[in-house]
One Martini backbone bead per residue (centre of mass of N, CA, C, O) as a GRO file, in nm:
protein
  209
    1MET     BB    1   1.673  -1.874   0.318
    2SER     BB    2   1.806  -1.834   0.035
    3GLY     BB    3   1.846  -1.891  -0.267
    4GLU     BB    4   1.935  -2.157  -0.421
    5GLY     BB    5   2.289  -2.137  -0.494
    6LYS     BB    6   2.367  -1.880  -0.360
    7GLU     BB    7   2.581  -1.646  -0.303
    8PRO     BB    8   2.622  -1.414  -0.066
    9GLN     BB    9   2.717  -1.176  -0.271
   10ALA     BB   10   2.435  -1.197  -0.446
   11ILE     BB   11   2.282  -1.044  -0.248
   12ARG     BB   12   2.049  -0.807  -0.229
   13LYS     BB   13   2.015  -0.495  -0.118
   14LEU     BB   14   1.831  -0.288   0.110
   15THR     BB   15   1.715   0.024   0.097
   16PRO     BB   16   1.608   0.290   0.217
   17GLY     BB   17   1.246   0.312   0.227
   18LYS     BB   18   1.006   0.203   0.038
   19LEU     BB   19   0.777  -0.075   0.128
   20VAL     BB   20   0.591  -0.328   0.019
   21ILE     BB   21   0.318  -0.494   0.171
   22ALA     BB   22   0.194  -0.802   0.044
   23SER     BB   23  -0.092  -0.729   0.215
   24HIS     BB   24  -0.442  -0.766   0.378
   25ASN     BB   25  -0.332  -0.829   0.671
   26PRO     BB   26  -0.326  -0.655   0.956
   27GLY     BB   27  -0.159  -0.838   1.145
   28LYS     BB   28   0.079  -0.887   0.955
   29ILE     BB   29   0.153  -0.591   0.904
   30ARG     BB   30   0.223  -0.520   1.196
   31GLU     BB   31   0.453  -0.722   1.233
   32ILE     BB   32   0.631  -0.630   0.997
   33ALA     BB   33   0.661  -0.333   1.077
   34ALA     BB   34   0.799  -0.393   1.350
   35LEU     BB   35   1.046  -0.548   1.227
   36LEU     BB   36   1.134  -0.295   1.031
   37GLY     BB   37   1.170  -0.031   1.196
   38PRO     BB   38   1.508  -0.028   1.244
   39TYR     BB   39   1.574  -0.004   0.895
   40GLY     BB   40   1.453   0.251   0.728
   41VAL     BB   41   1.159   0.154   0.669
   42THR     BB   42   0.861   0.225   0.468
   43PRO     BB   43   0.562   0.096   0.509
   44ILE     BB   44   0.334  -0.035   0.254
   45SER     BB   45   0.036  -0.136   0.178
   46ALA     BB   46  -0.152  -0.285  -0.058
   47GLY     BB   47  -0.415  -0.143   0.027
   48GLU     BB   48  -0.318   0.154   0.001
   49LEU     BB   49  -0.262   0.088  -0.327
   50ASP     BB   50  -0.483  -0.101  -0.450
   51LEU     BB   51  -0.392  -0.391  -0.456
   52PRO     BB   52  -0.423  -0.692  -0.560
   53GLU     BB   53  -0.506  -1.024  -0.496
   54PRO     BB   54  -0.356  -1.294  -0.566
   55GLU     BB   55  -0.351  -1.600  -0.678
   56GLU     BB   56  -0.262  -1.893  -0.493
   57THR     BB   57  -0.082  -2.129  -0.702
   58GLY     BB   58   0.109  -2.246  -0.523
   59THR     BB   59   0.279  -2.539  -0.353
   60THR     BB   60   0.430  -2.326  -0.172
   61PHE     BB   61   0.529  -2.083   0.031
   62VAL     BB   62   0.742  -1.958  -0.156
   63ALA     BB   63   0.574  -1.934  -0.416
   64ASN     BB   64   0.355  -1.745  -0.296
   65ALA     BB   65   0.540  -1.518  -0.205
   66GLU     BB   66   0.659  -1.452  -0.483
   67LEU     BB   67   0.400  -1.376  -0.639
   68LYS     BB   68   0.322  -1.142  -0.452
   69ALA     BB   69   0.584  -0.972  -0.472
   70LEU     BB   70   0.601  -0.939  -0.781
   71GLN     BB   71   0.334  -0.795  -0.824
   72ALA     BB   72   0.380  -0.553  -0.634
   73ALA     BB   73   0.639  -0.449  -0.771
   74ASP     BB   74   0.523  -0.410  -1.055
   75LEU     BB   75   0.275  -0.216  -0.978
   76SER     BB   76   0.454  -0.001  -0.791
   77GLY     BB   77   0.781   0.028  -0.835
   78LEU     BB   78   0.859  -0.135  -0.574
   79PRO     BB   79   0.961  -0.284  -0.328
   80ALA     BB   80   0.863  -0.621  -0.208
   81LEU     BB   81   0.689  -0.787   0.066
   82ALA     BB   82   0.624  -1.134   0.128
   83ASP     BB   83   0.396  -1.354   0.298
   84ASP     BB   84   0.395  -1.710   0.369
   85SER     BB   85   0.176  -1.875   0.596
   86GLY     BB   86   0.146  -2.161   0.837
   87LEU     BB   87  -0.024  -2.452   0.945
   88CYS     BB   88   0.120  -2.769   1.051
   89VAL     BB   89  -0.033  -3.088   1.091
   90GLU     BB   90   0.045  -3.401   1.165
   91ALA     BB   91  -0.245  -3.547   1.169
   92LEU     BB   92  -0.294  -3.383   0.868
   93ASN     BB   93  -0.045  -3.398   0.676
   94GLY     BB   94   0.005  -3.061   0.700
   95ASP     BB   95  -0.248  -2.949   0.757
   96PRO     BB   96  -0.331  -2.662   0.603
   97GLY     BB   97  -0.096  -2.491   0.531
   98ILE     BB   98  -0.129  -2.317   0.238
   99PHE     BB   99  -0.455  -2.319   0.343
  100SER     BB  100  -0.499  -2.156   0.608
  101ALA     BB  101  -0.672  -1.912   0.513
  102ARG     BB  102  -0.897  -2.079   0.362
  103TRP     BB  103  -1.017  -2.213   0.624
  104ALA     BB  104  -1.150  -1.920   0.699
  105GLY     BB  105  -1.251  -1.796   0.461
  106PRO     BB  106  -1.376  -1.502   0.330
  107SER     BB  107  -1.407  -1.385   0.644
  108LYS     BB  108  -1.169  -1.472   0.828
  109ASP     BB  109  -1.253  -1.724   1.030
  110PHE     BB  110  -1.050  -1.846   1.284
  111ASP     BB  111  -1.241  -1.985   1.472
  112ALA     BB  112  -1.339  -2.187   1.259
  113ALA     BB  113  -1.059  -2.296   1.180
  114MET     BB  114  -0.987  -2.413   1.458
  115ARG     BB  115  -1.225  -2.606   1.476
  116LEU     BB  116  -1.151  -2.769   1.225
  117VAL     BB  117  -0.884  -2.875   1.323
  118GLU     BB  118  -0.992  -3.020   1.575
  119GLU     BB  119  -1.198  -3.204   1.436
  120ARG     BB  120  -0.993  -3.349   1.247
  121MET     BB  121  -0.818  -3.463   1.469
  122GLN     BB  122  -1.036  -3.624   1.620
  123ALA     BB  123  -1.106  -3.805   1.360
  124THR     BB  124  -0.824  -3.975   1.376
  125GLY     BB  125  -0.831  -4.028   1.685
  126PRO     BB  126  -0.728  -4.079   2.019
  127GLU     BB  127  -0.398  -4.088   1.926
  128HIS     BB  128  -0.344  -3.815   1.835
  129SER     BB  129  -0.147  -3.576   1.737
  130ARG     BB  130  -0.037  -3.228   1.851
  131ALA     BB  131   0.158  -3.167   1.643
  132ALA     BB  132   0.321  -2.860   1.524
  133HIS     BB  133   0.383  -2.606   1.262
  134PHE     BB  134   0.531  -2.309   1.168
  135VAL     BB  135   0.542  -2.119   0.861
  136CYS     BB  136   0.776  -1.879   0.697
  137ALA     BB  137   0.767  -1.699   0.396
  138LEU     BB  138   0.998  -1.477   0.236
  139ALA     BB  139   0.961  -1.221  -0.019
  140LEU     BB  140   1.194  -1.023  -0.212
  141ALA     BB  141   1.108  -0.771  -0.447
  142TRP     BB  142   1.169  -0.632  -0.763
  143PRO     BB  143   1.078  -0.470  -1.055
  144ASP     BB  144   1.299  -0.659  -1.223
  145GLY     BB  145   1.253  -0.965  -1.069
  146HIS     BB  146   1.405  -0.980  -0.820
  147VAL     BB  147   1.471  -1.249  -0.571
  148GLU     BB  148   1.432  -1.310  -0.223
  149TRP     BB  149   1.448  -1.588   0.019
  150PHE     BB  150   1.281  -1.695   0.333
  151GLU     BB  151   1.275  -1.954   0.603
  152GLY     BB  152   1.062  -2.032   0.877
  153ARG     BB  153   1.049  -2.219   1.204
  154VAL     BB  154   0.810  -2.369   1.439
  155ASP     BB  155   0.755  -2.576   1.719
  156GLY     BB  156   0.462  -2.767   1.853
  157GLN     BB  157   0.141  -2.739   2.018
  158LEU     BB  158  -0.195  -2.813   2.050
  159VAL     BB  159  -0.479  -2.644   2.183
  160TRP     BB  160  -0.783  -2.704   2.393
  161PRO     BB  161  -0.883  -2.433   2.400
  162PRO     BB  162  -0.830  -2.142   2.311
  163ARG     BB  163  -0.568  -1.890   2.399
  164GLY     BB  164  -0.623  -1.579   2.387
  165ASP     BB  165  -0.602  -1.224   2.219
  166HIS     BB  166  -0.357  -1.242   2.067
  167GLY     BB  167  -0.280  -1.198   1.766
  168PHE     BB  168  -0.345  -1.441   1.498
  169GLY     BB  169  -0.524  -1.676   1.381
  170TYR     BB  170  -0.372  -1.970   1.532
  171ASP     BB  171  -0.235  -1.870   1.799
  172PRO     BB  172  -0.435  -1.973   2.043
  173MET     BB  173  -0.343  -2.301   1.966
  174PHE     BB  174  -0.027  -2.229   2.003
  175VAL     BB  175   0.261  -2.405   2.146
  176GLN     BB  176   0.571  -2.364   2.195
  177ASP     BB  177   0.841  -2.513   2.245
  178GLY     BB  178   0.912  -2.444   2.592
  179MET     BB  179   0.620  -2.353   2.653
  180ASP     BB  180   0.296  -2.248   2.812
  181GLN     BB  181   0.207  -2.039   2.615
  182SER     BB  182   0.037  -1.896   2.384
  183TYR     BB  183   0.035  -1.676   2.121
  184GLY     BB  184  -0.233  -1.541   2.252
  185GLU     BB  185  -0.079  -1.471   2.544
  186ILE     BB  186   0.155  -1.332   2.451
  187ASP     BB  187   0.349  -1.088   2.394
  188PRO     BB  188   0.407  -0.948   2.094
  189ASP     BB  189   0.714  -0.893   2.137
  190HIS     BB  190   0.780  -1.186   2.197
  191LYS     BB  191   0.686  -1.308   1.935
  192HIS     BB  192   0.874  -1.140   1.747
  193ALA     BB  193   1.135  -1.301   1.873
  194ILE     BB  194   1.025  -1.636   1.819
  195SER     BB  195   0.901  -1.677   1.557
  196HIS     BB  196   0.876  -1.769   1.232
  197ARG     BB  197   0.899  -1.475   1.139
  198ALA     BB  198   1.155  -1.411   1.299
  199ASP     BB  199   1.333  -1.618   1.163
  200ALA     BB  200   1.306  -1.505   0.874
  201PHE     BB  201   1.395  -1.211   0.945
  202ALA     BB  202   1.678  -1.272   1.043
  203GLN     BB  203   1.773  -1.363   0.764
  204LEU     BB  204   1.704  -1.107   0.606
  205VAL     BB  205   1.868  -0.898   0.768
  206LYS     BB  206   2.146  -1.033   0.730
  207ALA     BB  207   2.133  -1.012   0.406
  208VAL     BB  208   1.996  -0.697   0.324
  209PHE     BB  209   2.135  -0.482   0.556
   0.00000   0.00000   0.00000
């Protein structure tokens, strides 16, 4: 959904042209570029422009997405889109949540991050829930400081050991409700159509194109 309290006609439209993807995560950039492909947008990653990664000091997915998008728009002089997303595990009171990437450490070792999630769930006791959900917040910012934001969510269960080598991050241990395969096993095009990021993008596309 877009910024709280905004009337639909107040949402700023995005015109075709260059759009900075405020991320240094290659997997995330590929997904976002694929989702933007049909809309006349030319994605440029923050890495291509040598933009720094800001410290994620927000306490919510939306806040972190906004600060990343605003910095990229300000430094590049172009509209910028940032994603902040993560895995929220019921047995861990919503962790890793906004710290999902940080659980993977400086080397972005998500195999280690998935093991950590599993170990901490196991430590909560034999009856622990395996319910989890992915959240994706998208913030679209312009150089003048205007921001629109959208948030998507999908619910599912965690599996162990991880399954499949598609996707990225925690995908191989997450099975969306109503499915049998993990996000690491399904075809990337299928994931693009059903994921938390797809949910947020559907809201963004409806609003700004």
